[in-house]
PDB file with one MODEL, atoms N, CA, C and O in Angstrom:
MODEL        1
ATOM      1  N   MET A   1     165.188 202.417 118.997  1.00  0.00           N
ATOM      2  CA  MET A   1     165.163 203.346 120.111  1.00  0.00           C
ATOM      3  C   MET A   1     165.361 202.566 121.412  1.00  0.00           C
ATOM      4  O   MET A   1     164.675 201.576 121.667  1.00  0.00           O
ATOM      5  N   ALA A   2     166.294 203.023 122.216  1.00  0.00           N
ATOM      6  CA  ALA A   2     166.580 202.354 123.480  1.00  0.00           C
ATOM      7  C   ALA A   2     165.425 202.518 124.460  1.00  0.00           C
ATOM      8  O   ALA A   2     164.779 203.565 124.519  1.00  0.00           O
ATOM      9  N   GLN A   3     165.186 201.481 125.211  1.00  0.00           N
ATOM     10  CA  GLN A   3     164.174 201.476 126.254  1.00  0.00           C
ATOM     11  C   GLN A   3     164.860 201.623 127.612  1.00  0.00           C
ATOM     12  O   GLN A   3     166.073 201.443 127.725  1.00  0.00           O
ATOM     13  N   HIS A   4     164.089 201.946 128.623  1.00  0.00           N
ATOM     14  CA  HIS A   4     164.627 202.054 129.975  1.00  0.00           C
ATOM     15  C   HIS A   4     164.160 200.873 130.817  1.00  0.00           C
ATOM     16  O   HIS A   4     163.035 200.392 130.678  1.00  0.00           O
ATOM     17  N   TYR A   5     165.047 200.422 131.686  1.00  0.00           N
ATOM     18  CA  TYR A   5     164.769 199.299 132.576  1.00  0.00           C
ATOM     19  C   TYR A   5     165.291 199.654 133.959  1.00  0.00           C
ATOM     20  O   TYR A   5     166.396 200.176 134.110  1.00  0.00           O
ATOM     21  N   ILE A   6     164.476 199.360 134.965  1.00  0.00           N
ATOM     22  CA  ILE A   6     164.887 199.632 136.341  1.00  0.00           C
ATOM     23  C   ILE A   6     165.242 198.313 137.011  1.00  0.00           C
ATOM     24  O   ILE A   6     164.466 197.358 136.995  1.00  0.00           O
ATOM     25  N   LEU A   7     166.430 198.283 137.598  1.00  0.00           N
ATOM     26  CA  LEU A   7     166.874 197.160 138.407  1.00  0.00           C
ATOM     27  C   LEU A   7     166.629 197.547 139.859  1.00  0.00           C
ATOM     28  O   LEU A   7     167.234 198.489 140.370  1.00  0.00           O
ATOM     29  N   PHE A   8     165.745 196.818 140.512  1.00  0.00           N
ATOM     30  CA  PHE A   8     165.439 197.045 141.917  1.00  0.00           C
ATOM     31  C   PHE A   8     166.202 196.038 142.759  1.00  0.00           C
ATOM     32  O   PHE A   8     166.194 194.842 142.466  1.00  0.00           O
ATOM     33  N   TYR A   9     166.854 196.513 143.792  1.00  0.00           N
ATOM     34  CA  TYR A   9     167.535 195.643 144.754  1.00  0.00           C
ATOM     35  C   TYR A   9     166.834 195.754 146.101  1.00  0.00           C
ATOM     36  O   TYR A   9     166.540 196.855 146.567  1.00  0.00           O
ATOM     37  N   ASP A  10     166.568 194.608 146.725  1.00  0.00           N
ATOM     38  CA  ASP A  10     166.162 194.551 148.127  1.00  0.00           C
ATOM     39  C   ASP A  10     167.380 194.029 148.876  1.00  0.00           C
ATOM     40  O   ASP A  10     167.849 192.921 148.615  1.00  0.00           O
ATOM     41  N   THR A  11     167.882 194.819 149.796  1.00  0.00           N
ATOM     42  CA  THR A  11     169.131 194.477 150.470  1.00  0.00           C
ATOM     43  C   THR A  11     168.894 193.723 151.774  1.00  0.00           C
ATOM     44  O   THR A  11     167.824 193.802 152.376  1.00  0.00           O
ATOM     45  N   GLU A  12     169.912 192.998 152.187  1.00  0.00           N
ATOM     46  CA  GLU A  12     169.899 192.344 153.491  1.00  0.00           C
ATOM     47  C   GLU A  12     169.993 193.427 154.567  1.00  0.00           C
ATOM     48  O   GLU A  12     170.515 194.514 154.316  1.00  0.00           O
ATOM     49  N   ASP A  13     169.494 193.130 155.747  1.00  0.00           N
ATOM     50  CA  ASP A  13     169.463 194.120 156.822  1.00  0.00           C
ATOM     51  C   ASP A  13     170.840 194.678 157.168  1.00  0.00           C
ATOM     52  O   ASP A  13     170.958 195.853 157.518  1.00  0.00           O
ATOM     53  N   ASP A  14     171.874 193.861 157.075  1.00  0.00           N
ATOM     54  CA  ASP A  14     173.219 194.285 157.478  1.00  0.00           C
ATOM     55  C   ASP A  14     174.122 194.619 156.293  1.00  0.00           C
ATOM     56  O   ASP A  14     175.347 194.589 156.420  1.00  0.00           O
ATOM     57  N   TYR A  15     173.532 194.931 155.154  1.00  0.00           N
ATOM     58  CA  TYR A  15     174.362 195.116 153.965  1.00  0.00           C
ATOM     59  C   TYR A  15     175.307 196.313 154.082  1.00  0.00           C
ATOM     60  O   TYR A  15     176.395 196.286 153.506  1.00  0.00           O
ATOM     61  N   ILE A  16     174.927 197.342 154.799  1.00  0.00           N
ATOM     62  CA  ILE A  16     175.791 198.529 154.916  1.00  0.00           C
ATOM     63  C   ILE A  16     177.121 198.147 155.566  1.00  0.00           C
ATOM     64  O   ILE A  16     178.178 198.586 155.114  1.00  0.00           O
ATOM     65  N   THR A  17     177.076 197.351 156.599  1.00  0.00           N
ATOM     66  CA  THR A  17     178.331 196.959 157.257  1.00  0.00           C
ATOM     67  C   THR A  17     179.078 195.899 156.453  1.00  0.00           C
ATOM     68  O   THR A  17     180.309 195.866 156.475  1.00  0.00           O
ATOM     69  N   ARG A  18     178.366 195.047 155.757  1.00  0.00           N
ATOM     70  CA  ARG A  18     179.005 193.964 155.002  1.00  0.00           C
ATOM     71  C   ARG A  18     179.559 194.399 153.658  1.00  0.00           C
ATOM     72  O   ARG A  18     180.368 193.679 153.073  1.00  0.00           O
ATOM     73  N   ARG A  19     179.153 195.549 153.152  1.00  0.00           N
ATOM     74  CA  ARG A  19     179.554 195.941 151.798  1.00  0.00           C
ATOM     75  C   ARG A  19     180.969 196.493 151.705  1.00  0.00           C
ATOM     76  O   ARG A  19     181.552 196.505 150.621  1.00  0.00           O
ATOM     77  N   ALA A  20     181.527 196.942 152.803  1.00  0.00           N
ATOM     78  CA  ALA A  20     182.817 197.646 152.783  1.00  0.00           C
ATOM     79  C   ALA A  20     183.903 196.934 151.975  1.00  0.00           C
ATOM     80  O   ALA A  20     184.548 197.584 151.152  1.00  0.00           O
ATOM     81  N   PRO A  21     184.139 195.630 152.166  1.00  0.00           N
ATOM     82  CA  PRO A  21     185.241 194.993 151.430  1.00  0.00           C
ATOM     83  C   PRO A  21     185.023 194.880 149.921  1.00  0.00           C
ATOM     84  O   PRO A  21     185.986 194.696 149.177  1.00  0.00           O
ATOM     85  N   ILE A  22     183.781 194.985 149.460  1.00  0.00           N
ATOM     86  CA  ILE A  22     183.511 194.796 148.028  1.00  0.00           C
ATOM     87  C   ILE A  22     182.883 196.026 147.378  1.00  0.00           C
ATOM     88  O   ILE A  22     182.503 195.986 146.208  1.00  0.00           O
ATOM     89  N   ARG A  23     182.774 197.105 148.124  1.00  0.00           N
ATOM     90  CA  ARG A  23     182.103 198.296 147.586  1.00  0.00           C
ATOM     91  C   ARG A  23     182.829 198.870 146.369  1.00  0.00           C
ATOM     92  O   ARG A  23     182.190 199.246 145.386  1.00  0.00           O
ATOM     93  N   GLU A  24     184.154 198.940 146.430  1.00  0.00           N
ATOM     94  CA  GLU A  24     184.906 199.492 145.289  1.00  0.00           C
ATOM     95  C   GLU A  24     184.696 198.665 144.030  1.00  0.00           C
ATOM     96  O   GLU A  24     184.590 199.216 142.935  1.00  0.00           O
ATOM     97  N   GLU A  25     184.636 197.345 144.177  1.00  0.00           N
ATOM     98  CA  GLU A  25     184.398 196.473 143.025  1.00  0.00           C
ATOM     99  C   GLU A  25     182.993 196.713 142.451  1.00  0.00           C
ATOM    100  O   GLU A  25     182.813 196.754 141.234  1.00  0.00           O
ATOM    101  N   HIS A  26     182.011 196.869 143.332  1.00  0.00           N
ATOM    102  CA  HIS A  26     180.637 197.169 142.906  1.00  0.00           C
ATOM    103  C   HIS A  26     180.593 198.508 142.162  1.00  0.00           C
ATOM    104  O   HIS A  26     179.992 198.608 141.092  1.00  0.00           O
ATOM    105  N   LEU A  27     181.231 199.530 142.730  1.00  0.00           N
ATOM    106  CA  LEU A  27     181.230 200.858 142.103  1.00  0.00           C
ATOM    107  C   LEU A  27     181.989 200.858 140.779  1.00  0.00           C
ATOM    108  O   LEU A  27     181.618 201.573 139.847  1.00  0.00           O
ATOM    109  N   ARG A  28     183.043 200.063 140.698  1.00  0.00           N
ATOM    110  CA  ARG A  28     183.803 199.958 139.447  1.00  0.00           C
ATOM    111  C   ARG A  28     182.922 199.357 138.343  1.00  0.00           C
ATOM    112  O   ARG A  28     182.930 199.833 137.208  1.00  0.00           O
ATOM    113  N   LEU A  29     182.167 198.312 138.685  1.00  0.00           N
ATOM    114  CA  LEU A  29     181.251 197.704 137.713  1.00  0.00           C
ATOM    115  C   LEU A  29     180.204 198.718 137.267  1.00  0.00           C
ATOM    116  O   LEU A  29     179.908 198.825 136.077  1.00  0.00           O
ATOM    117  N   ALA A  30     179.645 199.459 138.214  1.00  0.00           N
ATOM    118  CA  ALA A  30     178.644 200.475 137.880  1.00  0.00           C
ATOM    119  C   ALA A  30     179.246 201.545 136.971  1.00  0.00           C
ATOM    120  O   ALA A  30     178.609 201.971 136.007  1.00  0.00           O
ATOM    121  N   GLN A  31     180.452 201.975 137.268  1.00  0.00           N
ATOM    122  CA  GLN A  31     181.092 203.002 136.448  1.00  0.00           C
ATOM    123  C   GLN A  31     181.365 202.498 135.032  1.00  0.00           C
ATOM    124  O   GLN A  31     181.232 203.253 134.069  1.00  0.00           O
ATOM    125  N   GLN A  32     181.744 201.234 134.901  1.00  0.00           N
ATOM    126  CA  GLN A  32     181.961 200.653 133.573  1.00  0.00           C
ATOM    127  C   GLN A  32     180.674 200.711 132.743  1.00  0.00           C
ATOM    128  O   GLN A  32     180.705 201.045 131.559  1.00  0.00           O
ATOM    129  N   HIS A  33     179.554 200.384 133.371  1.00  0.00           N
ATOM    130  CA  HIS A  33     178.269 200.429 132.666  1.00  0.00           C
ATOM    131  C   HIS A  33     177.862 201.871 132.352  1.00  0.00           C
ATOM    132  O   HIS A  33     177.288 202.142 131.297  1.00  0.00           O
ATOM    133  N   ALA A  34     178.156 202.781 133.259  1.00  0.00           N
ATOM    134  CA  ALA A  34     177.857 204.197 133.013  1.00  0.00           C
ATOM    135  C   ALA A  34     178.709 204.720 131.859  1.00  0.00           C
ATOM    136  O   ALA A  34     178.204 205.414 130.977  1.00  0.00           O
ATOM    137  N   ASP A  35     179.989 204.390 131.863  1.00  0.00           N
ATOM    138  CA  ASP A  35     180.889 204.830 130.789  1.00  0.00           C
ATOM    139  C   ASP A  35     180.457 204.265 129.434  1.00  0.00           C
ATOM    140  O   ASP A  35     180.631 204.915 128.404  1.00  0.00           O
ATOM    141  N   ALA A  36     179.896 203.058 129.437  1.00  0.00           N
ATOM    142  CA  ALA A  36     179.430 202.423 128.205  1.00  0.00           C
ATOM    143  C   ALA A  36     178.081 202.979 127.755  1.00  0.00           C
ATOM    144  O   ALA A  36     177.630 202.702 126.644  1.00  0.00           O
ATOM    145  N   GLY A  37     177.436 203.768 128.624  1.00  0.00           N
ATOM    146  CA  GLY A  37     176.166 204.375 128.266  1.00  0.00           C
ATOM    147  C   GLY A  37     174.937 203.556 128.612  1.00  0.00           C
ATOM    148  O   GLY A  37     173.820 203.974 128.310  1.00  0.00           O
ATOM    149  N   SER A  38     175.113 202.402 129.236  1.00  0.00           N
ATOM    150  CA  SER A  38     173.950 201.568 129.555  1.00  0.00           C
ATOM    151  C   SER A  38     173.349 201.884 130.921  1.00  0.00           C
ATOM    152  O   SER A  38     172.147 201.707 131.116  1.00  0.00           O
ATOM    153  N   LEU A  39     174.160 202.348 131.868  1.00  0.00           N
ATOM    154  CA  LEU A  39     173.655 202.720 133.192  1.00  0.00           C
ATOM    155  C   LEU A  39     173.445 204.228 133.222  1.00  0.00           C
ATOM    156  O   LEU A  39     174.396 204.998 133.086  1.00  0.00           O
ATOM    157  N   VAL A  40     172.206 204.642 133.400  1.00  0.00           N
ATOM    158  CA  VAL A  40     171.852 206.054 133.363  1.00  0.00           C
ATOM    159  C   VAL A  40     172.086 206.707 134.718  1.00  0.00           C
ATOM    160  O   VAL A  40     172.687 207.778 134.802  1.00  0.00           O
ATOM    161  N   MET A  41     171.612 206.064 135.774  1.00  0.00           N
ATOM    162  CA  MET A  41     171.835 206.554 137.133  1.00  0.00           C
ATOM    163  C   MET A  41     171.556 205.425 138.101  1.00  0.00           C
ATOM    164  O   MET A  41     170.846 204.471 137.783  1.00  0.00           O
ATOM    165  N   ALA A  42     172.130 205.550 139.296  1.00  0.00           N
ATOM    166  CA  ALA A  42     171.964 204.498 140.296  1.00  0.00           C
ATOM    167  C   ALA A  42     172.188 205.075 141.678  1.00  0.00           C
ATOM    168  O   ALA A  42     172.913 206.055 141.848  1.00  0.00           O
ATOM    169  N   GLY A  43     171.559 204.459 142.657  1.00  0.00           N
ATOM    170  CA  GLY A  43     171.785 204.884 144.022  1.00  0.00           C
ATOM    171  C   GLY A  43     171.004 204.048 145.015  1.00  0.00           C
ATOM    172  O   GLY A  43     170.063 203.334 144.666  1.00  0.00           O
ATOM    173  N   ALA A  44     171.423 204.160 146.258  1.00  0.00           N
ATOM    174  CA  ALA A  44     170.792 203.419 147.343  1.00  0.00           C
ATOM    175  C   ALA A  44     169.590 204.184 147.883  1.00  0.00           C
ATOM    176  O   ALA A  44     169.560 205.415 147.858  1.00  0.00           O
ATOM    177  N   LEU A  45     168.618 203.453 148.362  1.00  0.00           N
ATOM    178  CA  LEU A  45     167.475 204.052 149.044  1.00  0.00           C
ATOM    179  C   LEU A  45     167.888 204.351 150.491  1.00  0.00           C
ATOM    180  O   LEU A  45     168.748 203.674 151.054  1.00  0.00           O
ATOM    181  N   ALA A  46     167.272 205.358 151.071  1.00  0.00           N
ATOM    182  CA  ALA A  46     167.634 205.769 152.420  1.00  0.00           C
ATOM    183  C   ALA A  46     166.394 205.881 153.297  1.00  0.00           C
ATOM    184  O   ALA A  46     165.269 206.025 152.818  1.00  0.00           O
ATOM    185  N   ASP A  47     166.640 205.810 154.571  1.00  0.00           N
ATOM    186  CA  ASP A  47     165.597 206.029 155.594  1.00  0.00           C
ATOM    187  C   ASP A  47     164.349 205.194 155.381  1.00  0.00           C
ATOM    188  O   ASP A  47     163.284 205.780 155.189  1.00  0.00           O
ATOM    189  N   PRO A  48     164.399 203.897 155.402  1.00  0.00           N
ATOM    190  CA  PRO A  48     165.511 203.036 155.800  1.00  0.00           C
ATOM    191  C   PRO A  48     166.372 202.639 154.596  1.00  0.00           C
ATOM    192  O   PRO A  48     165.909 202.666 153.456  1.00  0.00           O
ATOM    193  N   PRO A  49     167.610 202.275 154.860  1.00  0.00           N
ATOM    194  CA  PRO A  49     168.509 201.836 153.784  1.00  0.00           C
ATOM    195  C   PRO A  49     168.244 200.361 153.443  1.00  0.00           C
ATOM    196  O   PRO A  49     169.015 199.478 153.818  1.00  0.00           O
ATOM    197  N   ASP A  50     167.156 200.118 152.736  1.00  0.00           N
ATOM    198  CA  ASP A  50     166.741 198.738 152.504  1.00  0.00           C
ATOM    199  C   ASP A  50     166.705 198.329 151.032  1.00  0.00           C
ATOM    200  O   ASP A  50     166.135 197.294 150.685  1.00  0.00           O
ATOM    201  N   GLY A  51     167.313 199.140 150.175  1.00  0.00           N
ATOM    202  CA  GLY A  51     167.305 198.794 148.762  1.00  0.00           C
ATOM    203  C   GLY A  51     168.084 199.774 147.928  1.00  0.00           C
ATOM    204  O   GLY A  51     168.695 200.713 148.438  1.00  0.00           O
ATOM    205  N   ALA A  52     168.049 199.538 146.638  1.00  0.00           N
ATOM    206  CA  ALA A  52     168.722 200.410 145.675  1.00  0.00           C
ATOM    207  C   ALA A  52     167.955 200.351 144.363  1.00  0.00           C
ATOM    208  O   ALA A  52     167.200 199.414 144.106  1.00  0.00           O
ATOM    209  N   VAL A  53     168.167 201.380 143.535  1.00  0.00           N
ATOM    210  CA  VAL A  53     167.526 201.476 142.230  1.00  0.00           C
ATOM    211  C   VAL A  53     168.594 201.850 141.210  1.00  0.00           C
ATOM    212  O   VAL A  53     169.353 202.800 141.405  1.00  0.00           O
ATOM    213  N   LEU A  54     168.642 201.098 140.131  1.00  0.00           N
ATOM    214  CA  LEU A  54     169.590 201.362 139.051  1.00  0.00           C
ATOM    215  C   LEU A  54     168.793 201.445 137.753  1.00  0.00           C
ATOM    216  O   LEU A  54     168.019 200.540 137.442  1.00  0.00           O
ATOM    217  N   ILE A  55     168.974 202.508 137.006  1.00  0.00           N
ATOM    218  CA  ILE A  55     168.225 202.717 135.766  1.00  0.00           C
ATOM    219  C   ILE A  55     169.155 202.495 134.582  1.00  0.00           C
ATOM    220  O   ILE A  55     170.195 203.142 134.450  1.00  0.00           O
ATOM    221  N   PHE A  56     168.752 201.566 133.729  1.00  0.00           N
ATOM    222  CA  PHE A  56     169.529 201.205 132.543  1.00  0.00           C
ATOM    223  C   PHE A  56     168.760 201.588 131.292  1.00  0.00           C
ATOM    224  O   PHE A  56     167.542 201.764 131.319  1.00  0.00           O
ATOM    225  N   GLN A  57     169.501 201.715 130.187  1.00  0.00           N
ATOM    226  CA  GLN A  57     168.870 201.871 128.882  1.00  0.00           C
ATOM    227  C   GLN A  57     169.505 200.877 127.928  1.00  0.00           C
ATOM    228  O   GLN A  57     170.704 200.607 127.991  1.00  0.00           O
ATOM    229  N   GLY A  58     168.685 200.344 127.050  1.00  0.00           N
ATOM    230  CA  GLY A  58     169.167 199.365 126.095  1.00  0.00           C
ATOM    231  C   GLY A  58     168.020 198.809 125.283  1.00  0.00           C
ATOM    232  O   GLY A  58     166.885 199.275 125.379  1.00  0.00           O
ATOM    233  N   ASP A  59     168.331 197.808 124.481  1.00  0.00           N
ATOM    234  CA  ASP A  59     167.331 197.201 123.605  1.00  0.00           C
ATOM    235  C   ASP A  59     166.450 196.195 124.335  1.00  0.00           C
ATOM    236  O   ASP A  59     165.413 195.790 123.809  1.00  0.00           O
ATOM    237  N   GLY A  60     166.843 195.787 125.531  1.00  0.00           N
ATOM    238  CA  GLY A  60     166.074 194.815 126.293  1.00  0.00           C
ATOM    239  C   GLY A  60     166.564 194.768 127.724  1.00  0.00           C
ATOM    240  O   GLY A  60     167.538 195.439 128.066  1.00  0.00           O
ATOM    241  N   PRO A  61     165.909 193.993 128.565  1.00  0.00           N
ATOM    242  CA  PRO A  61     166.256 193.926 129.976  1.00  0.00           C
ATOM    243  C   PRO A  61     167.580 193.223 130.255  1.00  0.00           C
ATOM    244  O   PRO A  61     168.065 193.236 131.386  1.00  0.00           O
ATOM    245  N   GLU A  62     168.155 192.620 129.246  1.00  0.00           N
ATOM    246  CA  GLU A  62     169.367 191.830 129.438  1.00  0.00           C
ATOM    247  C   GLU A  62     170.524 192.629 130.020  1.00  0.00           C
ATOM    248  O   GLU A  62     171.316 192.084 130.788  1.00  0.00           O
ATOM    249  N   VAL A  63     170.641 193.908 129.673  1.00  0.00           N
ATOM    250  CA  VAL A  63     171.749 194.707 130.188  1.00  0.00           C
ATOM    251  C   VAL A  63     171.640 194.855 131.705  1.00  0.00           C
ATOM    252  O   VAL A  63     172.651 194.774 132.403  1.00  0.00           O
ATOM    253  N   ALA A  64     170.446 195.067 132.219  1.00  0.00           N
ATOM    254  CA  ALA A  64     170.243 195.175 133.666  1.00  0.00           C
ATOM    255  C   ALA A  64     170.416 193.820 134.341  1.00  0.00           C
ATOM    256  O   ALA A  64     171.001 193.729 135.421  1.00  0.00           O
ATOM    257  N   GLU A  65     169.910 192.776 133.709  1.00  0.00           N
ATOM    258  CA  GLU A  65     170.041 191.431 134.259  1.00  0.00           C
ATOM    259  C   GLU A  65     171.506 191.006 134.325  1.00  0.00           C
ATOM    260  O   GLU A  65     171.936 190.400 135.306  1.00  0.00           O
ATOM    261  N   ALA A  66     172.270 191.323 133.283  1.00  0.00           N
ATOM    262  CA  ALA A  66     173.693 190.984 133.262  1.00  0.00           C
ATOM    263  C   ALA A  66     174.438 191.710 134.375  1.00  0.00           C
ATOM    264  O   ALA A  66     175.325 191.136 135.008  1.00  0.00           O
ATOM    265  N   PHE A  67     174.082 192.968 134.614  1.00  0.00           N
ATOM    266  CA  PHE A  67     174.708 193.709 135.700  1.00  0.00           C
ATOM    267  C   PHE A  67     174.465 192.987 137.017  1.00  0.00           C
ATOM    268  O   PHE A  67     175.403 192.759 137.781  1.00  0.00           O
ATOM    269  N   ALA A  68     173.213 192.627 137.290  1.00  0.00           N
ATOM    270  CA  ALA A  68     172.885 191.960 138.556  1.00  0.00           C
ATOM    271  C   ALA A  68     173.655 190.650 138.698  1.00  0.00           C
ATOM    272  O   ALA A  68     174.184 190.359 139.771  1.00  0.00           O
ATOM    273  N   HIS A  69     173.721 189.871 137.645  1.00  0.00           N
ATOM    274  CA  HIS A  69     174.424 188.583 137.718  1.00  0.00           C
ATOM    275  C   HIS A  69     175.914 188.750 137.995  1.00  0.00           C
ATOM    276  O   HIS A  69     176.539 187.860 138.570  1.00  0.00           O
ATOM    277  N   ASN A  70     176.485 189.879 137.594  1.00  0.00           N
ATOM    278  CA  ASN A  70     177.918 190.117 137.782  1.00  0.00           C
ATOM    279  C   ASN A  70     178.247 191.008 138.970  1.00  0.00           C
ATOM    280  O   ASN A  70     179.422 191.210 139.278  1.00  0.00           O
ATOM    281  N   ASP A  71     177.249 191.537 139.633  1.00  0.00           N
ATOM    282  CA  ASP A  71     177.462 192.464 140.738  1.00  0.00           C
ATOM    283  C   ASP A  71     177.988 191.725 141.971  1.00  0.00           C
ATOM    284  O   ASP A  71     177.379 190.751 142.413  1.00  0.00           O
ATOM    285  N   PRO A  72     179.112 192.178 142.526  1.00  0.00           N
ATOM    286  CA  PRO A  72     179.636 191.527 143.730  1.00  0.00           C
ATOM    287  C   PRO A  72     178.674 191.587 144.911  1.00  0.00           C
ATOM    288  O   PRO A  72     178.732 190.726 145.789  1.00  0.00           O
ATOM    289  N   TYR A  73     177.797 192.577 144.953  1.00  0.00           N
ATOM    290  CA  TYR A  73     176.793 192.621 146.025  1.00  0.00           C
ATOM    291  C   TYR A  73     175.856 191.420 145.919  1.00  0.00           C
ATOM    292  O   TYR A  73     175.508 190.813 146.931  1.00  0.00           O
ATOM    293  N   VAL A  74     175.450 191.076 144.703  1.00  0.00           N
ATOM    294  CA  VAL A  74     174.578 189.920 144.492  1.00  0.00           C
ATOM    295  C   VAL A  74     175.359 188.639 144.755  1.00  0.00           C
ATOM    296  O   VAL A  74     174.891 187.752 145.469  1.00  0.00           O
ATOM    297  N   LYS A  75     176.541 188.549 144.180  1.00  0.00           N
ATOM    298  CA  LYS A  75     177.360 187.344 144.316  1.00  0.00           C
ATOM    299  C   LYS A  75     177.715 187.026 145.764  1.00  0.00           C
ATOM    300  O   LYS A  75     177.896 185.861 146.118  1.00  0.00           O
ATOM    301  N   ASN A  76     177.816 188.054 146.602  1.00  0.00           N
ATOM    302  CA  ASN A  76     178.221 187.866 147.999  1.00  0.00           C
ATOM    303  C   ASN A  76     177.056 187.912 148.985  1.00  0.00           C
ATOM    304  O   ASN A  76     177.271 188.024 150.192  1.00  0.00           O
ATOM    305  N   GLY A  77     175.832 187.827 148.481  1.00  0.00           N
ATOM    306  CA  GLY A  77     174.676 187.680 149.338  1.00  0.00           C
ATOM    307  C   GLY A  77     174.204 188.937 150.052  1.00  0.00           C
ATOM    308  O   GLY A  77     173.489 188.838 151.049  1.00  0.00           O
ATOM    309  N   LEU A  78     174.584 190.115 149.570  1.00  0.00           N
ATOM    310  CA  LEU A  78     174.102 191.354 150.184  1.00  0.00           C
ATOM    311  C   LEU A  78     172.728 191.751 149.671  1.00  0.00           C
ATOM    312  O   LEU A  78     172.038 192.567 150.283  1.00  0.00           O
ATOM    313  N   ILE A  79     172.334 191.169 148.544  1.00  0.00           N
ATOM    314  CA  ILE A  79     171.045 191.465 147.932  1.00  0.00           C
ATOM    315  C   ILE A  79     170.104 190.289 148.187  1.00  0.00           C
ATOM    316  O   ILE A  79     170.363 189.167 147.752  1.00  0.00           O
ATOM    317  N   ARG A  80     169.031 190.556 148.884  1.00  0.00           N
ATOM    318  CA  ARG A  80     168.041 189.524 149.217  1.00  0.00           C
ATOM    319  C   ARG A  80     167.279 189.095 147.966  1.00  0.00           C
ATOM    320  O   ARG A  80     167.007 187.914 147.753  1.00  0.00           O
ATOM    321  N   GLN A  81     166.944 190.085 147.151  1.00  0.00           N
ATOM    322  CA  GLN A  81     166.148 189.829 145.943  1.00  0.00           C
ATOM    323  C   GLN A  81     166.385 190.966 144.966  1.00  0.00           C
ATOM    324  O   GLN A  81     166.595 192.107 145.378  1.00  0.00           O
ATOM    325  N   TRP A  82     166.353 190.663 143.669  1.00  0.00           N
ATOM    326  CA  TRP A  82     166.419 191.708 142.656  1.00  0.00           C
ATOM    327  C   TRP A  82     165.409 191.382 141.561  1.00  0.00           C
ATOM    328  O   TRP A  82     165.020 190.232 141.359  1.00  0.00           O
ATOM    329  N   ARG A  83     165.005 192.432 140.868  1.00  0.00           N
ATOM    330  CA  ARG A  83     164.071 192.286 139.764  1.00  0.00           C
ATOM    331  C   ARG A  83     164.268 193.438 138.788  1.00  0.00           C
ATOM    332  O   ARG A  83     164.704 194.525 139.168  1.00  0.00           O
ATOM    333  N   VAL A  84     163.943 193.186 137.540  1.00  0.00           N
ATOM    334  CA  VAL A  84     164.058 194.194 136.484  1.00  0.00           C
ATOM    335  C   VAL A  84     162.660 194.450 135.938  1.00  0.00           C
ATOM    336  O   VAL A  84     161.898 193.521 135.668  1.00  0.00           O
ATOM    337  N   ARG A  85     162.344 195.722 135.783  1.00  0.00           N
ATOM    338  CA  ARG A  85     161.055 196.129 135.210  1.00  0.00           C
ATOM    339  C   ARG A  85     161.293 197.116 134.084  1.00  0.00           C
ATOM    340  O   ARG A  85     162.131 198.011 134.198  1.00  0.00           O
ATOM    341  N   LYS A  86     160.559 196.951 133.004  1.00  0.00           N
ATOM    342  CA  LYS A  86     160.596 197.928 131.928  1.00  0.00           C
ATOM    343  C   LYS A  86     159.925 199.196 132.430  1.00  0.00           C
ATOM    344  O   LYS A  86     158.896 199.145 133.105  1.00  0.00           O
ATOM    345  N   TRP A  87     160.523 200.338 132.091  1.00  0.00           N
ATOM    346  CA  TRP A  87     160.038 201.617 132.555  1.00  0.00           C
ATOM    347  C   TRP A  87     159.686 202.469 131.338  1.00  0.00           C
ATOM    348  O   TRP A  87     160.545 202.746 130.502  1.00  0.00           O
ATOM    349  N   THR A  88     158.435 202.878 131.242  1.00  0.00           N
ATOM    350  CA  THR A  88     157.980 203.723 130.147  1.00  0.00           C
ATOM    351  C   THR A  88     158.147 205.170 130.578  1.00  0.00           C
ATOM    352  O   THR A  88     157.393 205.664 131.417  1.00  0.00           O
ATOM    353  N   VAL A  89     159.119 205.840 130.017  1.00  0.00           N
ATOM    354  CA  VAL A  89     159.409 207.230 130.341  1.00  0.00           C
ATOM    355  C   VAL A  89     158.480 208.116 129.510  1.00  0.00           C
ATOM    356  O   VAL A  89     158.406 207.967 128.290  1.00  0.00           O
ATOM    357  N   VAL A  90     157.771 209.035 130.168  1.00  0.00           N
ATOM    358  CA  VAL A  90     156.873 209.915 129.447  1.00  0.00           C
ATOM    359  C   VAL A  90     157.337 211.373 129.455  1.00  0.00           C
ATOM    360  O   VAL A  90     156.889 212.173 128.634  1.00  0.00           O
ATOM    361  N   VAL A  91     158.222 211.712 130.369  1.00  0.00           N
ATOM    362  CA  VAL A  91     158.788 213.064 130.420  1.00  0.00           C
ATOM    363  C   VAL A  91     160.274 212.929 130.716  1.00  0.00           C
ATOM    364  O   VAL A  91     160.667 212.188 131.616  1.00  0.00           O
ATOM    365  N   GLY A  92     161.101 213.647 129.957  1.00  0.00           N
ATOM    366  CA  GLY A  92     162.543 213.598 130.159  1.00  0.00           C
ATOM    367  C   GLY A  92     163.167 212.419 129.444  1.00  0.00           C
ATOM    368  O   GLY A  92     162.508 211.670 128.722  1.00  0.00           O
ATOM    369  N   GLY A  93     164.474 212.283 129.674  1.00  0.00           N
ATOM    370  CA  GLY A  93     165.247 211.153 129.189  1.00  0.00           C
ATOM    371  C   GLY A  93     165.111 210.823 127.746  1.00  0.00           C
ATOM    372  O   GLY A  93     165.738 209.878 127.268  1.00  0.00           O
TER     373      GLY A  93
ENDMDL
END
């Protein structure tokens, strides 16, 4: 049975302005994971725009960790810190 894992991103203060040149590449990577069934949902936090949350499913945290390691936002320094936590779903999903 697949487990859920949340990838938390803490973004740099200026990430909104800096993301424009690489946003399509980031979204393409996210869509690839969604199409493969490993990325359940993802989105940026707002008010303030200081992070993002991506929910993955799989046999272990490696799928979320691999995404972070390959994400152009991480590679280009837009993410100050990231972490993966196992999420125990009790309703839904």
